[in-house]
N, C-alpha and C positions, 0 to 999 in steps of 0.2 A: 474402429474405436466408436462407440455408440455415443449419441450425443450426451448422455449424462456421464459417461466415463471422459469425455472430452472436457466438460465442466468440472469435473473433480480435478483433472490433471492441471487445468488452468488455475484453479485456486491453489492447489498444493504448490504449483510454481510460483504464483504470485506472493505466498508467504515465506519461500526460501529466498526469492528475490527481495523481499522486504526487509529480510533479516540481513542479507550480504550488503545491500545497498546502505543501510542505516549502519551496519558496522564499520564499513568503508568510509562513510561521511564522518563519523564520529572520529575517526584517526586526524582529519584536517579541521573539522569543526566540533569542538566537544559539547555543544548544546545536544548534538544528535543523539543522545543518549535516550531522550524523549521528545516527542513532537510537541509537546507542551512547552518545553524549554526553548525549541526551536523558535516558536512563535513569539514567546516572551522576549528571546534575544533580538528579535528582528524589531519589534515595537520599541525596543528600549535603545534601537540603534548600535547595538553590539555585534550585531550579524546583518549582513546584506540581503535582500529579499532574495537574490540569486547569487549563485556561486558555484564554481566548478574546481575539482582538485586536478592535480598534476597526472593523477590515474585516470582521469575521464570519467569520473562519477560527478553528476550535477543535481542541483535543487533548485526549485523556484516555489517560493512561498506565495500562497493564493488565499485571500479570505481567511478562512479558519482552517488552512491545511496547507499540504506540500507535496509537491511532485518531485520525487528523485528518480534519477535516470541513471543506469550502469553504462559502463563503457561501451555496451554491445546494444544499447538503445532500449533497454528493458523498462518501461516507465512503472513505476509504483506510488500510486496517488493515496494519500491518506487524509482524512478530515479529523477534526477534534469535534466529538459531540458535545453537548451543554453540559454533561457530566466530567468531562475533560478525558474521555476515553479515545483513544486511536481507533478509528474504525474506518471501513470500506463498504462499498456497496457494489451492487452487479455492474454499474455504469462503469466504475474503476476498474473493475476485473475484466471488462470487454475491452477498456483502452489498454490494460496491459496485455492481453491476448492479442490484440492488433500490433503492439509495439515490438511483440516478440515473433510475428509471424504466423500465429496459429490459425490456421485455416480448415473448416469454418470457425468463425468466432462463435463460441456457444451463445445461445438466447439467453435474456436475463433470467427467464423462469428456471433454465438450467442451473444457472449459476446461483441462483437463490436457494435451489435445492440442494446442490453440492455443498454449499454454506450451512445449510440446517442439517445435512448429514454429519458434519464435523462438528455442529454444536450438541447432536445427539452423543457424538464420541467424545465429548469434553473437551475438544482441542479450541473449539470457538464458542462465543457468547453471541447472542442477539439483543444488545441492549435497547434498541428500538427496531421497529418492523422494517426489515430489509437492510439495516445496517449490522455490521458484525465486527468483532475485535476478537483478540486472542485471549483465550480464557486464563484468568490469573495463576 
């Protein structure tokens, strides 16, 4: 696998894991339909800052984002941008790669490039330089 194909595999795996962990957490915590709702629920005292389901999924709200972890240890960290978009960057993708044992972890430039290829395909949007989100 080339460096760029490793980065593309990492991004696609991150996106699949994000979907799965959000869906699993929404069963136990209804605010997980959107990250914006999660942060609002925590700020309102309706949801704890950290939680764990019986099935092994967990979350930890931080600043303007949330790190979600699947039972196998895959970490998906998302932030809210100023416009309310749920977004991720190369740092979060590299943390995901480490959490799933990807070796070598693709360099940030390769991860950014893989995301920009998905922007060109219409799957992602780059609302701010270096930040990516799913296309509406």
